[in-house]
Structures are given as structure tokens and as C-alpha cells.
Legacy VTK file of the C-alpha trace (Angstrom):
# vtk DataFile Version 3.0
C-alpha trace
ASCII
DATASET POLYDATA
POINTS 378 float
-107.172 -288.459 56.112
-109.833 -289.963 53.891
-110.300 -286.803 51.794
-106.755 -286.775 50.462
-106.617 -288.018 46.894
-104.577 -291.179 47.367
-103.895 -291.497 43.635
-101.929 -288.258 43.732
-99.954 -289.148 46.861
-96.332 -289.954 45.937
-94.477 -289.890 49.210
-95.349 -289.728 52.893
-93.500 -289.799 56.179
-94.273 -289.621 59.877
-93.050 -286.662 61.889
-93.531 -285.197 65.353
-94.378 -281.554 65.829
-93.089 -279.323 68.617
-96.013 -280.380 70.850
-95.057 -284.059 70.605
-97.992 -284.998 68.371
-97.384 -287.470 65.570
-98.649 -286.615 62.108
-98.268 -287.873 58.545
-96.737 -285.460 56.042
-97.561 -285.828 52.354
-95.033 -284.180 50.044
-96.752 -284.748 46.709
-97.278 -281.482 44.905
-100.884 -282.270 43.961
-102.094 -283.857 47.198
-104.897 -281.673 48.513
-106.583 -281.301 51.855
-110.105 -280.126 51.225
-112.043 -277.553 53.142
-114.535 -280.267 54.024
-111.961 -282.523 55.676
-110.484 -279.755 57.817
-113.945 -278.660 58.950
-114.811 -282.225 59.769
-111.645 -282.984 61.747
-110.695 -279.653 63.308
-113.939 -277.651 63.462
-112.752 -274.617 61.502
-112.850 -273.591 57.869
-109.795 -272.727 55.791
-110.177 -269.287 54.191
-108.788 -270.416 50.868
-110.915 -273.534 50.351
-107.977 -275.903 49.878
-104.422 -276.191 51.106
-101.532 -277.708 49.201
-99.633 -279.854 51.669
-96.259 -279.105 50.101
-96.944 -275.387 50.591
-97.503 -275.962 54.304
-94.189 -277.759 54.646
-92.302 -275.086 52.698
-93.587 -272.444 55.083
-92.443 -274.443 58.107
-95.987 -275.122 59.328
-97.968 -278.248 60.101
-101.635 -279.041 60.532
-101.394 -279.231 64.309
-99.815 -275.757 64.439
-102.500 -274.388 62.175
-105.348 -275.654 64.307
-103.789 -274.476 67.560
-103.048 -270.979 66.226
-106.405 -270.252 64.596
-108.462 -267.514 66.242
-111.942 -268.274 67.500
-114.820 -268.346 65.034
-116.182 -265.096 66.453
-112.987 -263.368 65.186
-113.364 -264.688 61.632
-115.358 -263.356 58.732
-118.107 -265.878 58.045
-117.827 -265.761 54.257
-114.055 -265.863 53.705
-112.713 -267.230 56.986
-110.306 -264.287 57.262
-109.970 -262.054 60.296
-112.809 -259.573 60.806
-112.325 -255.833 60.447
-111.980 -254.927 64.137
-109.758 -257.927 64.858
-107.367 -257.430 61.950
-107.095 -253.678 62.559
-106.328 -254.291 66.238
-103.662 -256.880 65.405
-102.038 -254.597 62.828
-102.076 -251.641 65.208
-100.469 -253.715 67.944
-97.785 -255.049 65.566
-96.916 -251.523 64.396
-96.723 -250.239 67.964
-94.642 -253.206 69.095
-92.021 -253.306 66.333
-92.616 -250.396 63.957
-91.957 -250.583 60.246
-93.876 -252.455 57.595
-96.378 -251.673 54.860
-100.168 -251.710 54.883
-101.949 -252.836 51.705
-105.627 -252.324 50.910
-107.122 -254.533 48.192
-110.496 -253.512 46.756
-112.550 -255.634 44.338
-113.494 -253.373 41.445
-117.227 -252.895 40.892
-118.421 -255.829 42.976
-121.966 -254.418 42.802
-121.966 -254.859 39.029
-120.944 -258.501 39.445
-123.795 -258.995 41.924
-126.290 -257.393 39.535
-125.124 -259.297 36.448
-124.320 -262.726 37.865
-126.083 -262.735 41.233
-124.926 -262.340 44.825
-123.697 -265.928 45.053
-121.283 -265.160 42.218
-120.145 -262.015 44.024
-119.568 -264.048 47.176
-117.522 -266.523 45.170
-115.351 -263.674 43.878
-114.669 -262.568 47.448
-113.724 -266.139 48.390
-111.334 -266.284 45.441
-109.708 -263.025 46.513
-109.245 -264.417 50.031
-107.770 -267.608 48.602
-105.290 -265.898 46.286
-104.154 -263.384 48.918
-103.656 -266.143 51.489
-101.299 -267.900 49.064
-99.327 -264.704 48.418
-98.537 -263.747 52.010
-95.878 -265.016 54.407
-96.379 -266.440 57.912
-95.415 -263.127 59.548
-97.992 -261.161 57.523
-101.517 -260.317 58.695
-104.488 -260.752 56.357
-108.116 -259.834 56.960
-111.340 -258.558 55.434
-112.463 -255.040 56.298
-115.951 -255.722 55.035
-117.709 -255.369 51.713
-115.241 -255.626 48.860
-112.118 -254.582 50.786
-109.252 -256.682 52.145
-106.217 -255.633 54.153
-102.684 -257.041 54.385
-99.932 -255.918 56.710
-96.390 -256.964 55.806
-93.982 -256.096 58.645
-90.907 -256.973 56.580
-91.843 -254.766 53.617
-90.065 -251.528 54.523
-89.272 -249.822 51.211
-91.533 -248.097 48.714
-90.079 -250.065 45.824
-90.952 -253.352 47.545
-94.471 -252.080 48.174
-94.945 -251.064 44.524
-93.728 -254.462 43.362
-96.143 -256.230 45.700
-99.074 -254.130 44.465
-98.152 -254.967 40.896
-97.883 -258.691 41.677
-101.313 -258.803 43.312
-103.049 -256.887 40.530
-101.380 -258.978 37.819
-102.434 -262.177 39.591
-106.086 -261.140 39.451
-105.823 -259.941 35.862
-104.559 -263.428 34.984
-107.270 -265.151 37.038
-109.925 -262.854 35.642
-109.493 -263.717 31.972
-112.738 -264.871 30.470
-113.282 -268.549 30.061
-115.685 -271.322 30.912
-117.309 -270.776 34.329
-115.098 -267.742 34.999
-116.259 -264.308 36.063
-113.729 -261.668 35.002
-112.880 -259.191 37.736
-109.963 -257.098 38.914
-108.725 -255.532 42.137
-107.207 -252.185 43.015
-104.303 -252.321 45.458
-102.831 -249.350 47.323
-100.222 -249.146 50.046
-99.060 -246.964 52.921
-95.596 -247.270 54.425
-95.223 -246.983 58.202
-93.218 -243.906 59.202
-91.638 -243.000 62.548
-94.276 -241.585 64.888
-97.144 -243.280 63.046
-100.040 -244.966 64.788
-102.035 -247.718 63.146
-104.876 -245.247 62.599
-102.632 -242.803 60.725
-101.373 -245.504 58.381
-104.920 -246.699 57.690
-106.018 -243.106 57.021
-103.270 -242.627 54.417
-104.132 -245.918 52.745
-107.869 -245.097 52.745
-107.162 -241.707 51.153
-105.072 -243.316 48.420
-107.780 -245.919 47.777
-110.434 -243.200 47.374
-108.129 -241.413 44.955
-107.725 -244.569 42.851
-111.483 -245.184 42.892
-112.059 -241.692 41.481
-109.535 -242.356 38.719
-111.286 -245.643 37.941
-114.630 -243.843 37.705
-113.169 -241.226 35.343
-112.017 -243.991 33.007
-115.490 -245.540 32.953
-114.591 -248.486 35.125
-111.633 -249.520 32.978
-108.355 -249.986 34.779
-105.608 -247.616 33.715
-102.584 -249.756 34.559
-100.253 -247.004 33.391
-100.993 -245.120 36.620
-98.944 -247.746 38.429
-96.152 -247.166 35.924
-96.024 -243.515 36.969
-95.495 -244.494 40.585
-92.847 -246.999 39.573
-91.040 -244.398 37.448
-91.088 -241.946 40.339
-89.532 -244.488 42.687
-86.874 -245.366 40.128
-85.911 -241.741 39.490
-86.124 -240.302 42.982
-82.785 -239.952 44.738
-82.298 -240.917 48.347
-79.663 -238.367 49.356
-77.274 -239.940 51.835
-75.296 -236.840 52.812
-75.217 -233.092 52.095
-72.864 -231.617 49.520
-72.539 -231.051 45.795
-73.469 -233.586 43.140
-70.460 -235.214 41.402
-71.082 -236.479 37.871
-69.021 -237.502 34.848
-68.368 -234.839 32.231
-71.039 -235.982 29.743
-73.715 -235.919 32.451
-72.416 -232.529 33.607
-72.778 -231.252 30.042
-76.403 -232.483 29.867
-77.247 -230.735 33.147
-75.547 -227.566 31.876
-77.610 -227.557 28.690
-80.797 -228.302 30.593
-80.159 -225.235 32.759
-79.357 -223.159 29.670
-82.814 -223.958 28.357
-84.503 -223.474 31.718
-83.214 -219.962 32.372
-84.801 -218.744 29.131
-88.054 -218.600 31.102
-86.972 -218.695 34.735
-84.207 -216.093 34.606
-82.336 -218.118 37.228
-78.697 -217.234 37.828
-75.953 -219.844 37.583
-72.198 -219.672 37.337
-69.572 -222.024 35.892
-66.248 -222.150 37.734
-63.058 -223.791 36.444
-60.672 -224.613 39.316
-57.073 -225.612 38.571
-54.376 -226.936 40.898
-50.852 -225.612 40.204
-47.577 -225.521 42.103
-46.223 -222.424 43.867
-44.668 -221.196 40.604
-47.912 -221.550 38.690
-46.743 -224.604 36.795
-48.169 -228.098 36.484
-47.845 -230.599 39.292
-45.800 -233.754 38.899
-47.883 -236.733 37.691
-47.654 -238.576 41.028
-48.788 -235.427 42.877
-51.777 -234.680 40.673
-53.882 -237.680 41.607
-53.424 -237.143 45.341
-54.169 -233.407 45.137
-57.189 -233.900 42.871
-58.782 -236.463 45.183
-58.411 -234.052 48.115
-59.696 -231.119 46.075
-62.719 -233.117 44.927
-63.710 -233.831 48.533
-63.263 -230.158 49.452
-65.464 -229.052 46.530
-68.156 -231.567 47.466
-68.356 -230.458 51.098
-68.069 -226.709 50.388
-70.687 -226.409 47.634
-74.400 -226.770 48.251
-76.593 -229.799 47.669
-78.068 -228.341 44.456
-74.681 -227.670 42.808
-72.868 -230.077 40.508
-69.214 -230.595 39.668
-67.035 -232.841 37.498
-63.384 -233.590 36.890
-62.494 -231.794 33.671
-58.815 -232.718 33.270
-55.953 -234.251 35.229
-55.609 -231.048 37.277
-58.954 -229.257 36.852
-62.532 -229.379 38.157
-65.610 -227.720 36.683
-68.376 -226.589 39.035
-71.886 -225.444 38.105
-73.191 -223.344 40.973
-76.892 -222.463 41.115
-78.282 -219.052 42.151
-74.827 -217.480 41.956
-73.419 -214.500 40.064
-69.872 -214.085 38.788
-69.051 -211.789 41.698
-70.244 -214.334 44.255
-68.132 -217.041 42.624
-64.928 -215.504 44.052
-66.103 -215.951 47.647
-67.138 -219.539 46.890
-63.664 -220.365 45.542
-62.079 -218.669 48.572
-64.005 -221.060 50.847
-62.824 -224.020 48.763
-59.249 -222.694 48.830
-59.314 -222.290 52.628
-60.558 -225.841 53.065
-57.955 -227.108 50.597
-55.082 -225.425 52.469
-56.349 -226.662 55.844
-56.088 -230.179 54.472
-52.297 -229.770 54.393
-51.600 -229.443 50.687
-48.233 -227.703 51.005
-47.448 -224.832 48.673
-49.916 -225.837 45.979
-52.195 -223.095 44.701
-55.740 -223.009 43.363
-56.502 -220.654 40.528
-59.959 -220.179 39.051
-61.847 -218.670 36.144
-65.601 -218.272 35.921
-68.508 -216.949 33.866
-72.245 -216.603 34.306
-74.490 -219.016 32.476
-76.492 -217.385 29.671
-79.874 -218.465 28.237
-79.627 -220.904 25.351
-79.818 -219.293 21.942
-82.573 -220.550 19.686
-81.113 -220.609 16.191
-83.059 -220.428 12.948
-83.759 -223.698 11.249
-81.788 -224.198 8.054
-83.589 -225.145 4.900
LINES 1 379
378 0 1 2 3 4 5 6 7 8 9 10 11 12 13 14 15 16 17 18 19 20 21 22 23 24 25 26 27 28 29 30 31 32 33 34 35 36 37 38 39 40 41 42 43 44 45 46 47 48 49 50 51 52 53 54 55 56 57 58 59 60 61 62 63 64 65 66 67 68 69 70 71 72 73 74 75 76 77 78 79 80 81 82 83 84 85 86 87 88 89 90 91 92 93 94 95 96 97 98 99 100 101 102 103 104 105 106 107 108 109 110 111 112 113 114 115 116 117 118 119 120 121 122 123 124 125 126 127 128 129 130 131 132 133 134 135 136 137 138 139 140 141 142 143 144 145 146 147 148 149 150 151 152 153 154 155 156 157 158 159 160 161 162 163 164 165 166 167 168 169 170 171 172 173 174 175 176 177 178 179 180 181 182 183 184 185 186 187 188 189 190 191 192 193 194 195 196 197 198 199 200 201 202 203 204 205 206 207 208 209 210 211 212 213 214 215 216 217 218 219 220 221 222 223 224 225 226 227 228 229 230 231 232 233 234 235 236 237 238 239 240 241 242 243 244 245 246 247 248 249 250 251 252 253 254 255 256 257 258 259 260 261 262 263 264 265 266 267 268 269 270 271 272 273 274 275 276 277 278 279 280 281 282 283 284 285 286 287 288 289 290 291 292 293 294 295 296 297 298 299 300 301 302 303 304 305 306 307 308 309 310 311 312 313 314 315 316 317 318 319 320 321 322 323 324 325 326 327 328 329 330 331 332 333 334 335 336 337 338 339 340 341 342 343 344 345 346 347 348 349 350 351 352 353 354 355 356 357 358 359 360 361 362 363 364 365 366 367 368 369 370 371 372 373 374 375 376 377
């Protein structure tokens, strides 16, 4: 290939692809195949302007595969070379229907009209080409990338199946354009807004697109409120939410260490000042049939069994902790002292059904009271 910079070529080898065609592979990191050479030899235009040969090899692709797998020119956006709106939406819808799962990303160039007005439409077109180029480098072979028209691009990642992954990908894309958009010689600063929608069971492609479109409109309104300046802390809120939210694996009470239990207790003490919510603290102790302490080797076995019985008997909003070698503390929400007796009776019944011999559970309880606000000392 005449257009490859021979001065940058460090190593080459001959290889055959799966169709039996012989090709030359260049592994130098800086060897470039230009858009002009591909158009000249293969009759189609790369969406990203240039391809690093080493990148192609790392992805397990070759030039012959690329040319054979490219859609017809009528399916490609004329400016960026990416899939057109109807084509990319159809492919994404089919992929979702076929395999399910995945995440849809919408990438919107912020205030493209202002760029067109200030620098001219050719500059705006160049920004769109840069977006196409950067996104094409950031996706994997299994992903689908296209332009929905105007200033909006779409990516479908079938292997991105968790909200945390989606948030991280959004952050990566936006940071990439913030870095590329820093002012400098011959650079036009611009940014993109990226939103995502996770495929859920029963979803159609249209439903996922509708959720993503709604989120994009929401972000555009926020951008307008801030006078066109990106508030990157909004993304932090979403990230915090995903870090704090609990994916509950099974029903039952919440088991925590004593210090955490104490923090939850004090939080509730403060909360019921206004809410008036009822809560009850129950201390459950395991003793032998004479009311005495169990032998050391018996305690651990009995306490493990009792802990499981407490977890399964209490509700999902309750919390408990191991208080001593033979005692558990439980904090039961929406419960009075009188109701606590029936709760312990259920735990006791489950404990005895587990075959715990002649051991006995005794309990004491009290209702949680609002925290007392003391006077500040001088």
C-alpha cells in the first residue's frame, strides 16, 4: 500500500485470512492507513478517517474482513460513514430481540448550532467527524455504532449489562471529549452529553430508545438551566446512587456488626422525632434448661443456628446483630413492645424446630424513644 508511511514501518509479515487471501500485516504502532488509500483500493470510506494497523490486529480483524463486512453505501451516513438512523435502529432492535441484554447509549454534541454559527458549518461537520472517529475507537467488535442524525450518535453494547458498567462508560466517553476539546491551535472546544438505558426483560428496541430519549431530554434541560455549562457533578450523583443502592439477594432481616447497628439505632432515634414511627429493641439470649449459660463449645453452634432463625423470621426492613457470645440484639421496625412477644415466639418456634435440644430462649425488650435534644453547654 503506497499510502502507508514506510519510514514508520518497523515490522511486517505475510498472513492468510479465513477466506484464503494473502495480505501483509504491519505491526508498527504508528503505521497508518489513510482514508484516501482505503477509498482508492476498496471503494468505501472509513468513518474515523484513519485506522491504526496495530489496533486492527488487536481486535482480531483484517482489512479483507473489514471490506467484506461493510454495509452498502446506501446504509451509511454520508458525512461520518457510520450507519444511518433507520439502519442502526433496526440492527439494534434485532440484536435485542435475538439475545436480550445490553445497554443503549445516546451521545449528543452540545450546542452544535453555536459551533456552526461561530466557526461555520464546515467546522461543525468536522466536529461530527471527530465524534464518529473517537467513538469508533472506543467500541468493541460486537458493539453497534451509528448516527441518528443531526448532533446525535447511538451505541449499543450487548455485553454491558450492569448499571455501574454503563455509568463508567458514559464517564469515559465524556472525559475523552473534554480532553479532546481543550483549547489549542486549530482546535474547536466542544463537549458531548451521554445517557444510557439498560435493556430489561420484556423490552422492545423501541422501549429502550424511548427511555434513552427521555433521559437525553432531561439532561438537555439541565444543560440549558446552567447556561450551556456542563454540570459534571450530576454524573457524580448517579454514580453515588449506584454505589449506595443495595441489590437484595434474598428476603430476611439485615445483619450488621454492633457499631453499624448502633448507628442505625441512633438514626432511627432522630427520625422518630418527626415521623412518630414505632420501633422496638429485643435482646434474645440462649440459655440451658436450668437458665444457666451454655458450655463454650455449645454456644457457637447454637448462636449460628439462632442467627439464621432470626434472619428468616424477621422482615426485610429489620436489623439485628450479635451482642455477646450468647445474645442477639434485634431492631424491629413498626412494632410495639406488646407485638415483640409474638415475634420472639415465632423465632423460638423456628429455633426449636431446628433441633436445639432443651435449650431455651429468653428475651427482654423496650420501645425506641425519640432522641433527646440536650442543651448546649457553655
